[in-house]
DOTI-145510 format. One record per residue (C-alpha): residue number from 0; x, y, z. Coordinates in nm, 2 decimals. Layout:
<recs>
i->NUM; east->X; north->Y; up->Z;
...
</recs>
This chain:
<recs>
i->0; east->1.09; north->-1.15; up->-1.52;
i->1; east->0.82; north->-1.29; up->-1.29;
i->2; east->0.88; north->-1.33; up->-0.92;
i->3; east->0.90; north->-1.69; up->-0.82;
i->4; east->0.69; north->-1.84; up->-0.55;
i->5; east->1.01; north->-1.94; up->-0.37;
i->6; east->1.12; north->-1.57; up->-0.37;
i->7; east->0.79; north->-1.45; up->-0.24;
i->8; east->0.79; north->-1.71; up->0.04;
i->9; east->1.15; north->-1.60; up->0.13;
i->10; east->1.05; north->-1.24; up->0.11;
i->11; east->0.75; north->-1.28; up->0.33;
i->12; east->0.95; north->-1.48; up->0.59;
i->13; east->1.22; north->-1.21; up->0.60;
i->14; east->0.98; north->-0.91; up->0.56;
i->15; east->1.04; north->-0.77; up->0.90;
i->16; east->1.41; north->-0.77; up->0.83;
i->17; east->1.45; north->-0.71; up->0.46;
i->18; east->1.16; north->-0.51; up->0.33;
i->19; east->0.88; north->-0.48; up->0.09;
i->20; east->0.68; north->-0.51; up->-0.22;
i->21; east->0.66; north->-0.24; up->-0.47;
i->22; east->0.38; north->-0.28; up->-0.70;
i->23; east->0.46; north->-0.23; up->-1.06;
i->24; east->0.30; north->-0.31; up->-1.38;
i->25; east->0.43; north->-0.59; up->-1.60;
i->26; east->0.50; north->-0.56; up->-1.97;
i->27; east->0.25; north->-0.35; up->-2.15;
i->28; east->0.14; north->-0.17; up->-1.83;
i->29; east->-0.14; north->-0.41; up->-1.76;
i->30; east->-0.16; north->-0.61; up->-1.44;
i->31; east->-0.38; north->-0.88; up->-1.30;
i->32; east->-0.67; north->-0.72; up->-1.11;
i->33; east->-0.84; north->-1.04; up->-1.01;
i->34; east->-0.83; north->-1.19; up->-0.66;
i->35; east->-0.92; north->-1.54; up->-0.76;
i->36; east->-0.64; north->-1.70; up->-0.56;
i->37; east->-0.68; north->-1.48; up->-0.26;
i->38; east->-0.82; north->-1.59; up->0.07;
i->39; east->-1.17; north->-1.49; up->0.15;
i->40; east->-1.20; north->-1.14; up->0.29;
i->41; east->-1.44; north->-1.06; up->0.57;
i->42; east->-1.42; north->-0.68; up->0.57;
i->43; east->-1.34; north->-0.38; up->0.35;
i->44; east->-1.00; north->-0.21; up->0.34;
i->45; east->-1.08; north->0.04; up->0.61;
i->46; east->-1.23; north->-0.21; up->0.86;
i->47; east->-0.95; north->-0.46; up->0.78;
i->48; east->-0.69; north->-0.19; up->0.85;
i->49; east->-0.86; north->-0.08; up->1.17;
i->50; east->-0.89; north->-0.44; up->1.29;
i->51; east->-0.51; north->-0.49; up->1.24;
i->52; east->-0.44; north->-0.24; up->1.51;
i->53; east->-0.13; north->-0.09; up->1.36;
i->54; east->-0.29; north->0.17; up->1.14;
i->55; east->-0.45; north->0.41; up->1.39;
i->56; east->-0.27; north->0.72; up->1.24;
i->57; east->-0.37; north->0.61; up->0.89;
i->58; east->-0.73; north->0.57; up->1.00;
i->59; east->-0.72; north->0.92; up->1.16;
i->60; east->-0.57; north->1.07; up->0.84;
i->61; east->-0.83; north->0.90; up->0.62;
i->62; east->-1.10; north->1.05; up->0.84;
i->63; east->-0.95; north->1.40; up->0.83;
i->64; east->-0.92; north->1.38; up->0.45;
i->65; east->-1.27; north->1.25; up->0.41;
i->66; east->-1.16; north->0.93; up->0.24;
i->67; east->-1.32; north->0.67; up->0.46;
i->68; east->-1.63; north->0.62; up->0.25;
i->69; east->-1.42; north->0.61; up->-0.07;
i->70; east->-1.21; north->0.32; up->0.07;
i->71; east->-1.52; north->0.15; up->0.20;
i->72; east->-1.66; north->0.16; up->-0.16;
i->73; east->-1.65; north->-0.12; up->-0.42;
i->74; east->-1.30; north->-0.05; up->-0.54;
i->75; east->-1.11; north->-0.26; up->-0.61;
i->76; east->-0.80; north->-0.09; up->-0.45;
i->77; east->-0.45; north->-0.18; up->-0.37;
i->78; east->-0.33; north->0.02; up->-0.07;
i->79; east->0.03; north->0.06; up->0.04;
i->80; east->-0.06; north->0.12; up->0.41;
i->81; east->0.20; north->0.30; up->0.63;
i->82; east->0.20; north->0.17; up->0.99;
i->83; east->0.17; north->0.39; up->1.30;
i->84; east->0.55; north->0.35; up->1.32;
i->85; east->0.59; north->0.48; up->0.97;
i->86; east->0.39; north->0.79; up->1.06;
i->87; east->0.60; north->0.83; up->1.38;
i->88; east->0.90; north->0.89; up->1.16;
i->89; east->0.75; north->1.22; up->1.06;
i->90; east->0.83; north->1.50; up->1.31;
i->91; east->0.52; north->1.58; up->1.52;
i->92; east->0.48; north->1.94; up->1.40;
i->93; east->0.50; north->1.83; up->1.04;
i->94; east->0.25; north->1.55; up->1.09;
i->95; east->0.01; north->1.78; up->1.27;
i->96; east->0.04; north->2.03; up->0.98;
i->97; east->-0.02; north->1.76; up->0.73;
i->98; east->-0.33; north->1.64; up->0.92;
i->99; east->-0.46; north->2.00; up->0.93;
i->100; east->-0.42; north->2.05; up->0.55;
i->101; east->-0.70; north->1.85; up->0.39;
i->102; east->-0.58; north->1.91; up->0.03;
i->103; east->-0.22; north->1.81; up->0.10;
i->104; east->-0.33; north->1.51; up->0.31;
i->105; east->-0.56; north->1.39; up->0.04;
i->106; east->-0.28; north->1.41; up->-0.21;
i->107; east->-0.04; north->1.21; up->0.02;
i->108; east->-0.30; north->0.94; up->0.10;
i->109; east->-0.42; north->0.89; up->-0.25;
i->110; east->-0.06; north->0.85; up->-0.36;
i->111; east->-0.07; north->0.53; up->-0.15;
i->112; east->-0.36; north->0.38; up->-0.35;
i->113; east->-0.35; north->0.20; up->-0.68;
i->114; east->-0.66; north->0.11; up->-0.87;
i->115; east->-0.73; north->-0.26; up->-0.90;
i->116; east->-0.63; north->-0.55; up->-0.68;
i->117; east->-0.26; north->-0.64; up->-0.72;
i->118; east->-0.14; north->-0.94; up->-0.52;
i->119; east->0.23; north->-0.99; up->-0.43;
i->120; east->0.27; north->-1.26; up->-0.69;
i->121; east->0.18; north->-1.00; up->-0.96;
i->122; east->0.43; north->-0.74; up->-0.85;
i->123; east->0.71; north->-0.63; up->-1.09;
i->124; east->0.97; north->-0.36; up->-1.09;
i->125; east->0.87; north->-0.04; up->-1.27;
i->126; east->0.63; north->0.25; up->-1.24;
i->127; east->0.26; north->0.23; up->-1.14;
i->128; east->0.01; north->0.51; up->-1.15;
i->129; east->-0.16; north->0.60; up->-0.83;
i->130; east->-0.51; north->0.73; up->-0.76;
i->131; east->-0.34; north->1.06; up->-0.69;
i->132; east->-0.22; north->1.07; up->-1.05;
i->133; east->0.16; north->1.04; up->-1.01;
i->134; east->0.35; north->0.71; up->-1.04;
i->135; east->0.51; north->0.51; up->-0.76;
i->136; east->0.84; north->0.35; up->-0.83;
i->137; east->0.85; north->-0.02; up->-0.75;
i->138; east->1.18; north->-0.20; up->-0.71;
i->139; east->1.18; north->-0.57; up->-0.67;
i->140; east->1.52; north->-0.71; up->-0.57;
i->141; east->1.68; north->-1.01; up->-0.39;
i->142; east->1.65; north->-0.81; up->-0.06;
i->143; east->1.28; north->-0.73; up->-0.09;
i->144; east->1.05; north->-0.49; up->-0.25;
i->145; east->1.04; north->-0.11; up->-0.22;
i->146; east->0.77; north->0.14; up->-0.30;
i->147; east->0.96; north->0.47; up->-0.36;
i->148; east->1.16; north->0.48; up->-0.04;
i->149; east->0.93; north->0.25; up->0.17;
i->150; east->1.00; north->-0.12; up->0.23;
i->151; east->0.70; north->-0.35; up->0.20;
i->152; east->0.70; north->-0.54; up->0.53;
i->153; east->0.38; north->-0.75; up->0.49;
i->154; east->0.18; north->-0.84; up->0.18;
i->155; east->-0.16; north->-0.96; up->0.06;
i->156; east->-0.39; north->-0.86; up->0.35;
i->157; east->-0.71; north->-0.93; up->0.16;
i->158; east->-1.02; north->-0.71; up->0.20;
i->159; east->-1.36; north->-0.74; up->0.03;
i->160; east->-1.27; north->-0.44; up->-0.20;
i->161; east->-0.90; north->-0.49; up->-0.26;
i->162; east->-0.57; north->-0.57; up->-0.09;
i->163; east->-0.34; north->-0.40; up->0.16;
i->164; east->0.04; north->-0.42; up->0.15;
i->165; east->0.21; north->-0.28; up->0.46;
i->166; east->0.49; north->-0.03; up->0.42;
i->167; east->0.74; north->0.11; up->0.68;
i->168; east->0.75; north->0.47; up->0.56;
i->169; east->0.50; north->0.73; up->0.44;
i->170; east->0.56; north->0.80; up->0.07;
i->171; east->0.51; north->1.15; up->-0.05;
i->172; east->0.43; north->1.26; up->-0.41;
i->173; east->0.63; north->1.54; up->-0.58;
</recs>
């Protein structure tokens, strides 16, 4: 069942209150990876996130994990980007331990990335495989969209090499 434009507009308008956009695959597991209807992007995913000003911890984590160049590459990528407030939900000692463990940090960060460009209009409930290898659970409902336990609070931040959907919680693979 496709998401209507009216629902997406309502979801976007209430995103700060209601929540997010889990990205899942429709039907046979294929999803639209084109960005033909997307606004023109000016920067790659990393530079777009840095310019937004609310992803300082994510940028630090990407640097620690050695993933900056990957996410500046051609992609395309869909990134479920946790805000600084999302990272602040993690106790400081646990966050510092995560940032110090490059292997675990890489696993967590790549769990937030899906290959291809998936715009909000293409999101469906279901499972979607991440770059990390495990699948995120996407739940689209009348109250918003969730990616695992994270609410999508902003969608379709277009970059030259993909798209960012903002989430309110860091999601962690099993």
